[in-house]
C-alpha positions in Angstrom: 108.5 94.1 90.0 111.7 95.5 91.4 113.3 94.7 94.8 116.0 96.5 96.8 117.7 94.9 99.9 119.6 96.6 102.7 121.1 95.0 105.7 123.8 95.5 108.4 125.7 92.9 110.3 124.6 92.1 113.8 126.5 90.6 116.7 123.2 89.3 118.1 122.7 85.6 117.8 120.0 84.5 115.3 117.4 82.3 117.0 114.7 80.1 115.7 111.5 81.0 117.6 109.1 78.3 118.7 106.8 81.0 120.0 106.7 84.7 119.6 105.8 85.0 123.3 109.4 84.0 124.2 110.8 87.2 122.5 110.4 90.6 124.0 110.8 94.1 122.4 114.3 94.3 123.9 115.3 91.1 122.2 114.4 92.3 118.7 116.7 94.5 116.7 116.0 95.7 113.1 119.0 94.8 111.0 117.9 95.5 107.5 115.0 95.7 105.1 113.7 94.7 101.7 111.6 97.0 99.5 109.6 95.5 96.7 107.7 97.4 94.0 104.5 95.3 93.5 102.0 96.3 90.7 98.8 94.8 89.5 97.4 95.3 86.0 94.0 96.4 87.2 93.6 98.7 84.2 92.9 95.6 82.1 89.4 95.1 83.7 88.7 98.6 85.0 89.0 97.8 88.7 89.9 101.1 90.4 88.6 103.4 87.7 86.9 106.6 88.5 86.2 110.0 87.0 89.7 111.3 87.8 91.8 108.2 87.6 91.4 106.2 84.3 93.6 103.2 83.5 95.1 102.8 86.9 97.2 99.9 88.0 96.7 99.3 91.7 100.2 99.1 93.2 101.7 98.4 96.6 105.3 99.4 97.4 106.0 96.8 100.0 108.6 96.8 102.8 109.8 94.0 105.1 111.8 95.0 108.1 114.3 92.2 108.9 115.3 91.5 112.4 118.0 89.6 114.3 115.3 86.9 115.1 115.1 84.3 112.4 111.8 84.4 110.5 110.5 87.5 112.3 109.8 90.4 110.0 107.6 93.5 110.1 105.6 94.2 106.9 104.2 97.5 105.6 102.8 98.8 102.4 102.2 102.1 100.6 99.8 102.5 97.7 99.8 104.1 94.3 98.1 103.8 90.9 101.1 102.4 89.0 103.6 105.0 87.8 105.0 106.7 90.8 105.5 103.5 92.8 109.2 103.8 92.0 109.3 107.1 93.8 107.7 105.7 96.9 110.1 102.8 96.9 113.0 105.2 96.8 111.5 107.0 99.8 110.9 103.8 101.6 114.5 102.9 101.2 115.5 106.3 102.7 113.2 106.3 105.7 113.7 102.6 106.5 117.3 103.3 107.2 116.2 105.5 110.1 115.0 102.4 112.0 117.9 100.1 111.1 120.0 99.3 114.1 117.3 100.1 116.6 115.6 97.7 119.0 111.8 97.4 119.1 112.0 98.6 122.7 113.7 101.8 121.6 111.0 102.3 118.9 107.9 101.4 120.9 108.4 102.7 124.4 107.4 106.1 123.2 105.8 105.8 119.7 104.9 109.5 119.5 108.6 110.3 120.0 109.5 107.7 117.3 107.0 109.3 114.9 108.5 112.8 115.5 111.9 111.3 114.8 110.7 109.8 111.5 109.4 113.0 110.1 112.2 115.3 111.4 115.0 114.8 108.9 115.7 118.5 108.2 116.6 118.0 104.6 114.0 115.4 103.5 111.3 117.3 105.4 111.6 120.2 102.9 110.0 118.1 100.2 107.0 117.4 102.4 106.6 118.4 105.1 104.5 115.5 106.5 102.7 114.9 103.2 103.0 113.4 99.8 105.7 110.8 98.9 107.7 111.2 102.0 104.7 110.7 104.2 103.6 107.6 102.3 107.0 106.2 103.0 107.0 107.1 106.6 103.6 105.3 106.9 105.0 102.2 105.2 107.9 102.0 107.5 106.0 102.8 110.7 103.2 100.4 109.9 105.8 97.7 109.4 107.0 98.6 112.9 103.5 98.2 114.3 103.1 94.9 112.4 106.4 93.7 113.9 105.2 94.8 117.4 102.1 92.8 117.0 104.0 89.7 116.0 106.2 90.1 119.1 103.2 90.4 121.4 101.1 87.8 119.5 98.3 90.4 118.9 96.7 92.0 115.9 97.6 95.7 115.7 94.0 96.8 116.6 94.2 94.9 119.8 97.5 96.5 120.8 95.7 99.8 120.6 92.6 98.5 122.4 94.7 97.1 125.3 96.5 100.4 125.8 95.7 102.7 128.7 94.5 106.3 127.8 98.0 107.5 128.7 99.6 104.9 126.4 97.4 105.8 123.5 98.2 109.5 123.9 101.9 108.7 124.0 101.6 107.4 120.5 100.5 110.8 119.1 102.5 113.8 118.1 100.4 116.8 119.2 102.4 119.4 117.4 100.1 121.7 115.3 96.9 120.4 116.9 96.7 121.6 120.5 94.4 124.4 119.4 91.8 121.6 118.7 92.7 119.0 121.3 95.4 118.6 124.0 97.0 115.5 125.5 95.2 116.2 128.7 91.8 116.5 127.0 92.5 113.4 125.1 93.3 111.4 128.2 90.1 112.6 129.9 88.1 111.7 126.8 89.6 108.2 126.6 89.0 107.6 130.3 85.3 108.3 129.7 85.3 105.8 126.8 86.6 103.0 129.0 83.0 102.4 130.0 81.6 99.6 127.9 85.0 99.0 126.3 84.9 95.2 126.8 81.4 95.1 125.1 82.7 97.0 122.1 85.7 94.7 121.8 83.3 91.7 121.9 81.2 93.3 119.1 84.4 93.6 117.0 85.4 90.0 117.7 81.9 88.8 116.8 81.9 90.9 113.5 79.0 93.1 114.4 80.7 96.3 115.3 80.9 98.2 112.0 79.4 97.3 108.7 81.8 97.1 105.7 80.9 98.7 102.4 82.0 97.6 98.9 82.9 99.4 95.7 83.1 96.2 93.7 80.2 97.0 91.5 80.8 100.8 91.5 84.0 101.3 89.4 83.5 103.8 86.6 84.4 101.2 83.9 81.6 98.9 85.1 78.2 99.6 83.5 75.2 97.8 82.2 75.1 94.1 82.7 78.5 93.8 84.4 77.6 96.4 87.0 74.3 94.6 87.7 75.9 91.2 87.9 78.6 92.3 90.4 76.1 94.2 92.5 73.9 91.1 92.8 76.9 89.0 93.7 77.8 91.4 96.5 74.3 91.5 97.8 74.4 87.7 98.0 77.7 88.0 100.0 75.8 90.0 102.6 76.7 93.6 101.8 74.1 96.3 102.5 76.2 99.4 101.8 77.5 100.2 98.3 79.6 102.9 96.7 79.5 104.0 93.1 81.8 106.3 91.2 80.3 109.4 89.5 81.5 112.5 87.6 82.0 111.7 83.9 78.6 112.9 82.8 75.3 113.7 84.4 73.1 111.6 82.1 75.4 108.6 82.4 75.5 108.9 86.2 71.7 109.2 86.4 71.3 106.1 84.2 73.7 104.1 86.4 72.2 105.2 89.7 68.7 104.5 88.4 69.8 101.0 87.5 71.3 100.6 91.0 68.1 101.7 92.7 66.0 99.4 90.5 68.0 96.5 92.1 68.4 97.9 95.6 65.1 99.8 96.0 64.7 102.6 98.5 63.1 100.8 101.4 65.0 97.5 101.7 67.7 98.6 104.1 70.4 99.2 101.5 72.6 102.4 101.4 74.2 104.0 98.4 77.2 106.3 98.6 78.8 108.1 95.6 82.3 109.3 95.0 83.5 112.0 92.5 87.2 111.6 93.3 88.0 115.3 93.2 86.8 115.9 89.7 84.6 119.0 90.2 85.0 122.7 91.1 82.9 123.8 94.1 80.1 125.3 92.0 80.1 122.3 89.6 79.8 120.0 92.6 76.8 121.7 94.0 74.9 121.9 90.7 75.8 118.4 89.6 74.8 116.9 92.9 71.4 118.6 92.8 70.6 116.4 89.8 71.6 113.2 91.7 69.9 113.8 95.1 66.8 112.0 94.0 68.7 108.7 94.2 69.2 109.4 97.9 73.0 108.9 98.3 74.2 109.0 101.9 77.0 111.2 100.9 79.1 112.5 98.1 82.8 111.7 98.6 85.6 114.0 97.5 83.5 116.3 95.5 86.4 118.7 94.9 90.1 119.2 95.6 91.0 117.3 98.8 93.0 120.3 100.1 90.0 122.7 99.7 88.6 122.8 103.2 86.4 125.8 102.7 85.2 124.4 99.4 84.0 121.2 101.1 82.3 123.3 103.7 80.4 125.3 101.0 79.3 122.0 99.3 78.2 120.5 102.6 76.1 123.6 103.5 74.5 123.6 100.0 73.6 119.9 100.1 72.4 119.7 103.7 68.8 120.7 102.8 68.7 117.7 100.4 69.7 115.2 103.1 73.0 114.4 101.4 76.3 114.5 103.4 79.9 115.1 102.4 82.7 112.7 102.9 86.4 113.3 102.5 89.8 112.4 103.9 91.1 109.6 101.6 93.6 112.1 100.2 93.9 114.3 103.3 97.6 114.1 104.0 97.9 114.7 107.7 96.3 115.5 111.0 96.3 119.2 110.3 94.0 118.8 107.3 91.6 116.8 109.4 91.7 119.3 112.1 90.7 122.0 109.7 88.0 119.9 108.0 86.3 119.4 111.4 86.8 122.9 112.6 85.2 124.3 109.4 82.4 121.8 109.6 83.4 120.8 106.1 82.6 117.1 106.2 80.0 114.7 107.7 82.3 111.6 107.4 86.0 111.7 108.1 87.7 109.0 106.0 91.1 108.0 107.3 93.7 106.0 105.6 96.6 104.5 107.5 98.6 104.3 104.3 98.1 107.9 103.2 98.6 109.3 106.7 101.7 108.9 108.7 100.8 105.3 109.9 98.6 104.1 112.7 100.1 106.8 114.9 98.6 109.7 113.0 95.3 107.8 112.5 94.8 107.7 116.3 94.3 111.4 116.3 91.1 111.2 114.2 88.9 109.4 116.8 89.9 112.0 119.3 88.9 114.8 117.0 85.6 113.1 116.3 85.0 112.1 119.9 83.6 115.6 120.7 81.9 116.2 117.4 78.9 114.8 115.4 81.0 113.2 112.7 81.3 109.7 111.5 84.6 108.0 111.0 85.4 105.6 108.2 88.7 103.6 108.0 89.9 102.9 104.5 
């Protein structure tokens, strides 16, 4: 585990806070940061294994934004599978320097403008743009800004967004490249419509009845036989009703695993099964392979092919629709443009968004607007 530290001197007096409510955005200046390369040896027990990624070590390049207020830090993470974390940490160090010396008032009064600033270094942009390692780092830094904002306001980040007016939400978004799909004006009108029943939906979230969570705990590729069954039964006992399983290393092996899953879950007990190929197939392979798994009634197949292949996903979706099996993708979709095209091409039934892969909470806010006028589900990863 490696750590890098950067800081600048500050003429602002350090204070010990009794309550975060006594501090405003104008009072808080970012004076430095700490980047830590955290890795976990998940390859030892097979957690995280799938058809494409074998022997992975779940890793979290971690950043703390230090402020002029004693004890007040903003925390953000990126994600990798082990090797490569050092590259993300280098990028975190680069992009974190872009917020050092700024107050939170400067950064949060127009978050869309801040986002544009973060992705607009004309030299580093060349190795993106707005994707891959640089985008993972931008997400880590900006999510740390959101975390810091929440601590100042005394709110979780989701509640900051919920408490925003439609205009404030739209001000968080960079609409460059997407106005052919949705404009700021259309977004504001849509959000105004959704104000109806907003308090009821917030209460549902607070009462933990808004959106069911799913689990992959039993579904890792390295888990089979008795271990898979044991973990599956444990998650059932914990109250889960939606489960995801990895597929793609061999049709007979997958059929055997899914048959064992259905022996436990049945078909009429209210349980749902989802399956995930993690990009391992070509388009024709995905269609033919899935025809041999539809009898197990998966809700969807996730990432059946290359995550950048929008038209390939559309072809797979069209081929599987008669069988009642949907397509899900987005975990590796790198920015709002990819999601725009996935929805425009009717290439997915479920849009899976990841605030670590995308350019932070800011870019995630675009997806519900896309989906607001379409018949697609939205899953947060």
